[in-house]
LOVEX-268032 format. One line per field, with one value per residue (C-alpha): x, y, z; residue in three letters. Coordinates in nm, 3 decimals, m for minus. Layout:
<nodes>
u X	...
v Y	...
w Z	...
type ALA	...
</nodes>
This chain:
<nodes>
u 0.000	0.160	0.073	0.201	0.131	m0.058	m0.139	m0.313	m0.193	m0.454	m0.645	m0.336	m0.231	0.138	0.327	0.517	0.638	0.726	0.495	0.549	0.644	0.531	0.353	0.178	0.056	m0.138	m0.253	m0.177	0.195	0.217	0.043	0.266	0.581	0.460	0.373	0.725	0.898	0.683	0.762	1.138	1.080	0.879	1.172	1.402	1.156	1.195	1.575	1.554	1.693	1.883	1.603	1.573	1.571	1.842	1.805	1.963	2.062	2.167	2.331	2.325	2.639	2.483	2.697	2.513	2.515	2.341	2.307	2.073	2.289	2.066	2.331	2.446	2.089	2.007	2.344	2.306	1.937	1.910	1.625	1.478	1.226	1.369	1.206	1.362	1.699	1.643	1.599	1.918	2.103	1.956	2.074	2.423	2.418	2.333	2.609	2.869	2.766	2.704	2.818	2.508	2.131	2.052	1.762	1.621	1.638	1.458	1.191	1.125	1.100	0.845	0.644	0.642	0.511	0.247	0.121	0.139	m0.082	m0.359	m0.334	m0.347	m0.678	m0.808	m0.714	m0.420	m0.170	0.178	0.345	0.158	0.264	0.630	0.621	0.475	0.740	1.021	0.889	0.852	1.208	1.348	1.166	1.280	1.646	1.641	1.480	1.733	2.018	1.859	1.801	2.146	2.388	2.746	3.022	3.398	3.585	3.837	3.568	3.652	3.364	3.099	3.256	3.253	2.882	2.807	2.999	2.821	2.478	2.551	2.639	2.334	2.189	2.444	2.718	2.744	2.769	3.126	3.260	3.058	3.252	3.585	3.506	3.387	3.719	3.913	3.697	3.749	4.126	4.156	3.949	4.126	4.462	4.383	4.174	4.333	4.268	4.288	4.211	4.018	3.802	3.839	3.850	3.852	3.938	3.826	4.038	4.334	4.193	4.275	4.049	4.206	3.986	4.113	3.890	4.021	4.045	3.767	3.622	3.819	4.142	4.068	4.350	4.438	4.783	4.945	5.080	4.986	4.929	5.054	4.883	5.204	5.499	5.874	6.007	6.316	6.352	6.698	6.574	6.516	6.155	6.172	6.336	6.339	6.365	6.335	6.440	6.186	6.219	5.904	5.949	5.718	5.985	6.107	6.435	6.499	6.705	6.457	6.372	6.406	6.079	6.158	6.252	6.631	6.862	7.206	7.441	7.682	7.955	8.170	8.063	8.268	8.051	7.744	7.909	8.002	7.641	7.501	7.767	7.674	7.309	7.417	7.639	7.345	7.128	7.415	7.455	7.088	7.129	7.457	7.274	7.002	7.258	7.461	7.146	7.086	6.762	6.649	6.300	6.189	5.838	5.777	5.468	5.663	5.870	6.210	6.453	6.577	6.938	6.831	6.645	6.969	7.172	6.897	6.894	7.275	7.252	6.996	6.715	6.356	6.177	5.815	5.712	5.394	5.232	4.891	4.902	4.646	4.861	5.175	4.991	4.887	5.249	5.355	5.115	5.203	5.584	5.652	5.849	5.826	5.726	6.015	5.977	6.350	6.603	6.874	6.674	6.638	6.795	6.805	6.536	6.297	6.316	6.042	6.051	5.869	5.952	5.887	5.848	5.766	5.628	5.362	5.137	4.770	4.538	4.684	4.862	5.166	5.142	5.391	5.310	5.457	5.384	5.500	5.521	5.578	5.237	5.106	4.849	4.716	4.633	4.506	4.246	4.292	3.945	3.933	3.639	3.544	3.422	3.413	3.055	3.105	3.418	3.224	2.947	3.206	3.368	3.031	2.967	3.315	3.263	2.942	3.121	3.412	3.169	2.961	3.270	3.413	3.080	3.097	3.464	3.381	3.051	3.051	2.677	2.469	2.101	1.920	1.849	1.546	1.308	1.346	1.469	1.184	0.911	1.063	1.085	0.729	0.608	0.785	0.654	0.292	0.323	0.451	0.165	m0.096	0.095	0.109	m0.261	m0.414	m0.359	0.012	m0.087	m0.205	0.138	0.322	0.104	0.164	0.541	0.500	0.302	0.565	0.838	0.652	0.722	1.070	0.965	0.673	0.911	1.149	0.859	0.722	1.064	1.106	0.766	0.607	0.274	0.357	0.044	0.118	0.484	0.395	0.137	0.388	0.665	0.437	0.324	0.687	0.791	0.520	0.706	1.005	1.305	1.105	1.324	1.571	1.316	1.319	1.241	1.488	1.406	1.600	1.383	1.073	1.032	1.048	1.358	1.611	1.839	2.119	2.174	2.154	2.430	2.216	2.314	2.375	2.536	2.334	2.490	2.334	1.983	1.994	2.121	1.863	1.580	1.712	1.769	1.420	1.245	1.448	1.355	0.985	0.974	1.143	0.902	0.592	0.689	0.688	0.350	0.440	0.655	0.761	0.966	1.119	0.999	1.167	1.108	1.355	1.618	1.575	1.603	1.931	2.072	1.981	2.147	2.468	2.469	2.431	2.721	2.949	2.849	2.935	3.277	3.350	3.250
v 0.000	0.328	0.627	0.922	0.851	1.135	1.203	1.499	1.726	1.976	1.934	2.008	1.722	1.623	1.427	1.137	0.941	1.073	1.047	0.719	0.519	0.154	0.041	m0.284	m0.358	m0.600	m0.932	m0.816	m0.773	m1.111	m1.295	m1.128	m1.231	m1.589	m1.613	m1.501	m1.740	m2.032	m1.955	m1.985	m2.304	m2.450	m2.390	m2.577	m2.855	m3.039	m3.063	m3.247	m3.598	m3.836	m3.828	m3.449	m3.256	m3.012	m2.639	m2.448	m2.098	m1.837	m1.518	m1.171	m1.255	m1.572	m1.814	m2.135	m2.330	m2.669	m2.805	m2.939	m2.806	m2.583	m2.331	m2.281	m2.241	m1.970	m1.801	m1.788	m1.683	m1.308	m1.252	m0.903	m0.923	m0.857	m1.173	m1.383	m1.221	m1.309	m1.678	m1.662	m1.528	m1.808	m2.068	m1.916	m1.937	m2.311	m2.363	m2.187	m2.363	m2.718	m2.725	m2.921	m2.924	m2.588	m2.735	m2.901	m2.572	m2.371	m2.639	m2.661	m2.281	m2.283	m2.563	m2.383	m2.067	m2.263	m2.412	m2.069	m1.921	m2.170	m2.069	m1.697	m1.763	m1.899	m1.563	m1.702	m1.420	m1.447	m1.407	m1.715	m1.913	m1.808	m1.900	m2.244	m2.302	m2.213	m2.460	m2.731	m2.663	m2.719	m3.055	m3.150	m3.066	m3.260	m3.564	m3.556	m3.561	m3.863	m4.048	m3.978	m4.271	m4.208	m4.309	m4.346	m4.059	m4.304	m4.539	m4.482	m4.700	m4.498	m4.169	m4.290	m4.380	m4.028	m3.872	m4.096	m4.008	m3.637	m3.695	m3.916	m3.858	m3.592	m3.799	m4.159	m4.444	m4.547	m4.194	m4.137	m4.408	m4.279	m3.919	m4.030	m4.207	m3.892	m3.672	m3.896	m3.920	m3.542	m3.453	m3.703	m3.566	m3.205	m3.279	m3.147	m3.212	m2.909	m2.931	m3.255	m3.117	m3.195	m2.923	m2.940	m2.625	m2.697	m2.403	m2.640	m2.860	m2.691	m2.781	m2.719	m2.761	m2.850	m2.985	m3.268	m3.639	m3.816	m3.771	m4.080	m3.892	m3.669	m3.716	m3.638	m3.482	m3.505	m3.158	m2.860	m2.801	m2.455	m2.325	m2.167	m2.287	m2.289	m1.942	m2.038	m2.298	m2.408	m2.484	m2.844	m2.952	m3.231	m3.221	m3.525	m3.477	m3.102	m2.848	m2.571	m2.199	m1.986	m1.611	m1.315	m1.096	m1.030	m1.165	m0.826	m0.523	m0.305	0.027	0.331	0.451	0.813	0.939	0.915	1.042	0.900	1.116	0.907	1.080	0.777	0.445	0.251	0.393	0.259	m0.081	m0.073	0.019	m0.278	m0.513	m0.411	m0.495	m0.831	m0.891	m0.836	m1.086	m1.339	m1.294	m1.387	m1.705	m1.796	m1.765	m2.003	m2.249	m2.243	m2.340	m2.634	m2.491	m2.688	m2.537	m2.178	m2.026	m1.654	m1.433	m1.157	m1.132	m1.281	m1.068	m1.211	m1.212	m1.390	m1.648	m1.718	m1.769	m1.985	m2.205	m2.228	m2.334	m2.604	m2.444	m2.482	m2.146	m2.033	m1.667	m1.472	m1.760	m1.669	m1.578	m1.849	m2.112	m1.999	m2.035	m2.389	m2.465	m2.357	m2.614	m2.886	m2.862	m2.735	m2.437	m2.087	m1.791	m1.543	m1.174	m1.107	m1.335	m1.215	m1.362	m1.708	m1.992	m2.369	m2.401	m2.207	m2.463	m2.715	m3.062	m3.242	m3.582	m3.451	m3.110	m3.144	m2.938	m3.133	m3.054	m3.075	m3.025	m2.733	m2.573	m2.642	m2.678	m2.741	m3.034	m3.026	m3.373	m3.663	m3.424	m3.567	m3.557	m3.250	m3.029	m2.909	m3.120	m3.065	m3.233	m3.190	m3.228	m3.347	m3.396	m3.403	m3.043	m2.730	m2.756	m3.118	m3.018	m2.737	m2.977	m3.234	m2.965	m2.879	m3.247	m3.289	m2.977	m3.126	m3.456	m3.280	m3.071	m3.363	m3.570	m3.268	m3.228	m3.587	m3.560	m3.250	m3.384	m3.767	m3.838	m3.959	m3.994	m4.212	m4.032	m4.061	m3.858	m4.096	m3.824	m3.586	m3.847	m3.948	m3.584	m3.514	m3.802	m3.655	m3.303	m3.430	m3.604	m3.277	m3.073	m3.234	m3.097	m2.740	m2.656	m2.326	m2.170	m2.256	m2.623	m2.550	m2.404	m2.704	m2.944	m2.730	m2.768	m3.149	m3.134	m2.908	m3.165	m3.415	m3.190	m3.347	m3.716	m3.595	m3.408	m3.708	m3.934	m3.688	m3.634	m4.012	m4.045	m4.222	m4.160	m3.927	m4.024	m4.398	m4.342	m4.109	m4.357	m4.644	m4.433	m4.321	m4.682	m4.808	m4.533	m4.638	m4.970	m5.034	m4.972	m4.777	m4.465	m4.618	m4.641	m4.396	m4.385	m4.552	m4.370	m4.622	m4.918	m4.705	m4.871	m4.783	m4.959	m4.956	m4.666	m4.745	m5.099	m4.963	m4.710	m4.404	m4.175	m3.804	m3.592	m3.475	m3.125	m3.078	m3.173	m2.970	m2.661	m2.694	m2.704	m2.400	m2.198	m2.285	m2.181	m1.857	m1.773	m1.849	m1.653	m1.351	m1.346	m1.394	m1.102	m0.854	m0.677	m0.376	m0.322	0.033	0.069	0.402	0.565	0.424	0.757	0.923	0.658	0.687	1.066	1.036	0.795	1.033	1.326	1.124	1.028	1.394	1.493	1.229	1.336	1.701	1.596	1.393	1.680
w 0.000	m0.115	0.100	0.297	0.664	0.829	1.190	1.349	1.632	1.748	1.423	1.209	0.974	1.014	0.746	0.911	0.608	0.263	m0.033	m0.222	0.091	0.073	0.388	0.484	0.838	1.057	0.914	0.560	0.646	0.824	0.537	0.279	0.469	0.516	0.144	0.041	0.286	0.172	m0.193	m0.119	0.085	m0.205	m0.443	m0.203	m0.119	m0.451	m0.404	m0.070	m0.040	m0.268	m0.527	m0.519	m0.846	m0.962	m1.029	m1.315	m1.205	m1.461	m1.335	m1.496	m1.697	m1.837	m1.629	m1.547	m1.220	m1.206	m0.851	m0.582	m0.300	m0.086	0.016	m0.346	m0.479	m0.225	m0.274	m0.653	m0.653	m0.700	m0.451	m0.406	m0.121	0.228	0.372	0.095	0.178	0.544	0.451	0.244	0.552	0.763	0.511	0.521	0.901	0.879	0.622	0.840	1.163	1.041	0.676	0.566	0.623	0.459	0.257	0.571	0.763	0.491	0.428	0.804	0.832	0.546	0.712	1.050	0.882	0.689	1.016	1.184	0.910	0.998	1.364	1.277	1.099	1.432	1.589	1.784	1.840	1.676	2.020	2.148	1.840	1.882	2.252	2.169	1.900	2.144	2.406	2.139	2.020	2.372	2.393	2.040	2.113	2.440	2.271	1.986	2.240	2.413	2.085	1.935	1.918	2.041	1.795	1.814	1.644	1.500	1.358	0.991	0.859	1.045	0.937	0.575	0.602	0.732	0.442	0.189	0.333	0.290	m0.078	m0.148	m0.495	m0.587	m0.751	m0.876	m0.625	m0.717	m0.681	m0.361	m0.174	m0.306	m0.209	0.136	0.191	0.091	0.318	0.624	0.572	0.525	0.834	1.061	0.944	1.042	1.357	1.677	2.045	2.275	2.648	2.601	2.317	1.947	1.682	1.303	1.107	0.751	0.630	0.676	0.398	0.068	m0.226	m0.568	m0.878	m1.226	m1.499	m1.713	m1.627	m1.438	m1.088	m0.982	m1.063	m0.761	m0.510	m0.151	m0.109	0.236	0.188	m0.026	m0.397	m0.498	m0.811	m0.946	m1.151	m1.083	m1.172	m1.380	m1.655	m1.529	m1.176	m1.066	m1.120	m0.860	m0.517	m0.286	0.095	0.049	0.309	0.267	0.339	0.351	0.303	0.335	0.175	m0.179	m0.320	m0.475	m0.388	m0.204	m0.358	m0.127	0.023	m0.067	m0.413	m0.441	m0.713	m0.790	m1.000	m1.205	m1.407	m1.491	m1.662	m1.404	m1.127	m1.307	m1.333	m0.963	m0.876	m1.071	m0.933	m0.578	m0.648	m0.789	m0.485	m0.246	m0.437	m0.454	m0.077	m0.025	m0.232	m0.057	0.277	0.155	0.018	0.343	0.539	0.301	0.151	m0.156	m0.205	m0.155	m0.149	m0.117	m0.115	m0.294	m0.614	m0.709	m0.914	m1.249	m1.122	m0.802	m1.015	m1.206	m0.885	m0.730	m1.042	m1.029	m0.661	m0.751	m0.545	m0.664	m0.614	m0.642	m0.614	m0.539	m0.350	m0.203	0.165	0.248	0.070	0.256	0.588	0.490	0.391	0.741	0.893	0.643	0.639	0.991	0.854	1.003	0.787	0.792	0.699	0.642	0.473	0.715	1.006	0.846	1.049	1.008	1.278	1.053	0.771	0.700	0.544	0.263	0.117	m0.231	m0.396	m0.764	m1.051	m1.242	m1.533	m1.433	m1.729	m1.925	m1.629	m1.414	m1.035	m0.758	m0.528	m0.177	m0.039	0.180	0.477	0.827	1.003	0.811	0.990	0.653	0.346	m0.011	m0.227	m0.602	m0.759	m1.121	m1.356	m1.723	m1.744	m1.530	m1.399	m1.297	m1.104	m0.932	m0.825	m0.710	m0.496	m0.336	m0.257	m0.114	0.096	0.244	0.314	0.488	0.696	0.826	0.912	1.096	1.283	1.411	1.507	1.715	1.856	1.815	1.799	1.506	1.413	1.158	0.828	0.597	0.815	1.112	1.350	1.252	1.309	1.644	1.759	1.637	1.857	2.164	2.092	2.059	2.396	2.546	2.388	2.618	2.921	2.789	2.772	2.662	2.320	2.322	2.289	1.933	1.849	1.998	1.794	1.484	1.542	1.542	1.215	1.057	1.133	0.915	0.612	0.581	0.537	0.320	0.087	0.074	m0.029	m0.288	m0.445	m0.479	m0.651	m0.352	m0.178	0.117	0.317	0.297	0.391	0.679	0.816	0.801	0.961	1.246	1.305	1.316	1.560	1.805	1.849	2.079	1.852	1.595	1.635	1.384	1.102	0.814	0.443	0.208	m0.116	m0.328	m0.219	m0.155	0.186	0.554	0.690	0.977	0.879	1.128	0.994	0.637	0.717	0.634	0.920	0.980	1.252	1.551	1.510	1.163	1.277	1.599	1.420	1.139	1.395	1.585	1.268	1.130	1.455	1.475	1.114	1.162	1.491	1.337	1.041	1.260	1.485	1.194	1.189	0.973	0.665	0.579	0.261	0.158	m0.161	m0.470	m0.644	m0.407	m0.473	m0.850	m0.824	m0.627	m0.890	m1.172	m0.991	m0.944	m1.314	m1.413	m1.182	m1.337	m1.688	m1.608	m1.466	m1.780	m2.011
type MET	SER	GLN	ALA	VAL	LEU	THR	GLN	ILE	GLY	GLY	VAL	PRO	VAL	LEU	VAL	LEU	LYS	GLU	GLY	THR	GLN	ARG	ALA	PHE	GLY	LYS	GLU	ALA	VAL	ARG	LEU	ASN	ILE	MET	ILE	ALA	ARG	ALA	ILE	ALA	GLU	VAL	MET	ARG	THR	THR	LEU	GLY	PRO	LYS	GLY	MET	ASP	LYS	MET	LEU	ILE	ASP	SER	LEU	GLY	ASP	ILE	THR	ILE	THR	ASN	ASP	GLY	ALA	THR	ILE	LEU	ASP	GLU	MET	ASP	VAL	GLN	HIS	PRO	ILE	ALA	LYS	LEU	LEU	VAL	GLU	ILE	ALA	LYS	SER	GLN	GLU	GLU	GLU	ALA	GLY	ASP	GLY	THR	THR	THR	ALA	VAL	VAL	LEU	ALA	GLY	ALA	LEU	LEU	GLU	GLU	ALA	GLU	LYS	LEU	LEU	GLU	LYS	ASN	ILE	HIS	PRO	THR	VAL	ILE	VAL	SER	GLY	TYR	LYS	LYS	ALA	LEU	ASP	VAL	ALA	ALA	GLU	HIS	LEU	ARG	LYS	THR	ALA	VAL	PRO	VAL	ASN	ARG	SER	ASP	VAL	ASP	THR	LEU	LYS	LYS	ILE	ALA	MET	THR	SER	MET	GLY	GLY	LYS	ILE	SER	GLU	THR	VAL	LYS	GLU	TYR	PHE	ALA	ASP	LEU	ALA	VAL	LYS	ALA	VAL	LEU	GLN	VAL	ALA	GLU	GLU	ARG	ASN	GLY	LYS	TRP	TYR	VAL	ASP	LEU	ASP	ASN	ILE	GLN	ILE	VAL	LYS	LYS	HIS	GLY	GLY	SER	LEU	LEU	ASP	THR	GLN	LEU	VAL	TYR	GLY	ILE	VAL	VAL	ASP	LYS	GLU	VAL	VAL	HIS	ALA	ALA	MET	PRO	LYS	ARG	VAL	VAL	ASN	ALA	LYS	ILE	ALA	LEU	LEU	ASP	ALA	PRO	LEU	GLU	VAL	GLU	LYS	PRO	GLU	ILE	ASP	ALA	GLU	ILE	ARG	ILE	ASN	ASP	PRO	THR	GLN	MET	ARG	ALA	PHE	LEU	GLU	GLU	GLU	GLU	LYS	ILE	LEU	ARG	GLY	TYR	VAL	ASP	LYS	LEU	ARG	SER	LEU	GLY	VAL	THR	ALA	LEU	PHE	THR	THR	LYS	GLY	ILE	ASP	ASP	ILE	ALA	GLN	TYR	TYR	LEU	ALA	LYS	ALA	GLY	ILE	LEU	ALA	VAL	ARG	ARG	VAL	LYS	ARG	SER	ASP	ILE	GLU	LYS	LEU	VAL	ARG	ALA	THR	GLY	ALA	ARG	LEU	VAL	THR	SER	ILE	GLU	ASP	LEU	THR	GLU	ALA	ASP	LEU	GLY	PHE	ALA	GLY	LEU	VAL	GLU	GLU	ARG	ARG	VAL	GLY	ASP	GLU	LYS	MET	VAL	PHE	VAL	GLU	GLN	CYS	LYS	ASN	PRO	ARG	ALA	VAL	SER	ILE	LEU	VAL	ARG	GLY	GLY	PHE	GLU	ARG	LEU	VAL	ASP	GLU	ALA	GLU	ARG	ASN	LEU	ASP	ASP	ALA	LEU	SER	VAL	VAL	ALA	ASP	VAL	VAL	GLU	ASP	PRO	TYR	ILE	LEU	PRO	ALA	GLY	GLY	ALA	ALA	GLU	ILE	GLU	VAL	ALA	LYS	ALA	VAL	ARG	ALA	PHE	ALA	THR	LYS	VAL	GLY	GLY	ARG	GLU	GLN	TYR	ALA	VAL	GLU	ALA	PHE	ALA	ARG	ALA	LEU	GLU	ALA	ILE	PRO	LYS	ALA	LEU	ALA	GLU	ASN	ALA	GLY	LEU	ASP	PRO	ILE	ASP	ILE	LEU	THR	GLU	LEU	THR	HIS	LYS	HIS	GLU	GLN	GLY	ASP	GLY	TRP	LYS	TYR	GLY	LEU	ASP	VAL	TYR	GLN	GLY	LYS	VAL	VAL	ASP	MET	ILE	SER	LEU	GLY	LEU	ILE	GLU	PRO	LEU	THR	VAL	LYS	LEU	ASN	ALA	LEU	LYS	VAL	ALA	VAL	GLU	ALA	ALA	SER	MET	ILE	LEU	ARG	ILE	ASP	GLU	ILE	ILE	ALA	ALA	SER	LYS	LEU	GLU	LYS	GLU	LYS	GLU	LYS	GLU	GLU	LYS	LYS	GLU	GLU	LYS	LYS	GLU	GLU	PHE	ASP
</nodes>
């Protein structure tokens, strides 16, 4: 509704908002917000599960992304409405916290809002609904903790099953097992125990993409892959048992910070000047050689003369290495990053069993591998074409995230909607104790949870009502909490014995994020948007100013 908001003081009308301001309030605002959120959830719903469909996203430049990864879809969608942007932020929060479960979080948020809309029609206040949802969430989280199965962090088979579940339906079965194996090895290599707690920093796992070859050519490097080539043709391209120096300084004669002028009135003085520069660079290389350095990586440049002397000394050198790669090299090789070559000592050097320049696709890369217990590793992702490599990287990222989640918090839940049905059962039992209008909200929360198994069934071409009835019946029995929908067989089966499992962290976080999103949207009872006319006017004025400057 476009209007200038007026109020009256002593019979005199007072303009509160500018002409052209967009304003929606009361039930109209709430319904509009719910409609937008549900539209986004509906887009995501069809991608849920191993049988979920893919989306093709085309950006303003015409670049295409084909994926069913929730976080990527929301990131690539150019949404305009503020509520849609809010859901995108919530999905990013889930991705950062748990690394997976973004689709689940958004679908749940949509289902909670759909149920809330029915309650609003019964004149139940949004605050009551939010309060009921918060109470239901506490019960759900507590029940998930009770239901979760503890696992051993070093149980490689279980970790592989978790990784494979996260990649279900995204890549072929043969590759899925191979990728899961790589993900588990990489995470266990960089996992660290501090004060009795385990931590996994996924930044220590470098993912390098290069199209060409097949997905099975993807390899884990116990070290780092530097996307640069050796600087001089005469340098060795392969160094075994390398002593590595890492510099955050140039191998060049530094230019003075202030403008300096040198007056030369004799050619011999010019020669002496150049010889002195050469002598400084030779001194740097002699220092490196005396310490036994056989491989050198620097974030800055290397002078042509220095390159010649390094090649003569048999030192492999790589320049302008990214800061993030240098930091990973520090963790992988055990070297210290030095900011001045004069300060370099033998204690600062790192070790790698092999440093080698290799051709990968149409480019050359330097592999630093066979490090002693590296605290950073690399995965080189290969694939037939660029978009396949991009999707493989997204799948690998999900696998790494879920394995890291279980290493940090070693509890798992059955997949296939089993956890949601079990939690819905516990929430319904709790609803009878709540009483009053909040009871309706708690029951609505339980119904919203059933949206996940329903979507899994629909996406697999199964009857959601039949599946939901069978799931509910199974969960009423003693060990029914394990039962979920296996979309491949189209049956309700024991998920734990089938190896379809997911981390507790992902499910807990998805529930919390969904409730927070729904609560935030339900609390909004008025939308006031500034006049677009004003914004357009400002843009036009700026354009005119620029045009005048140019003229």
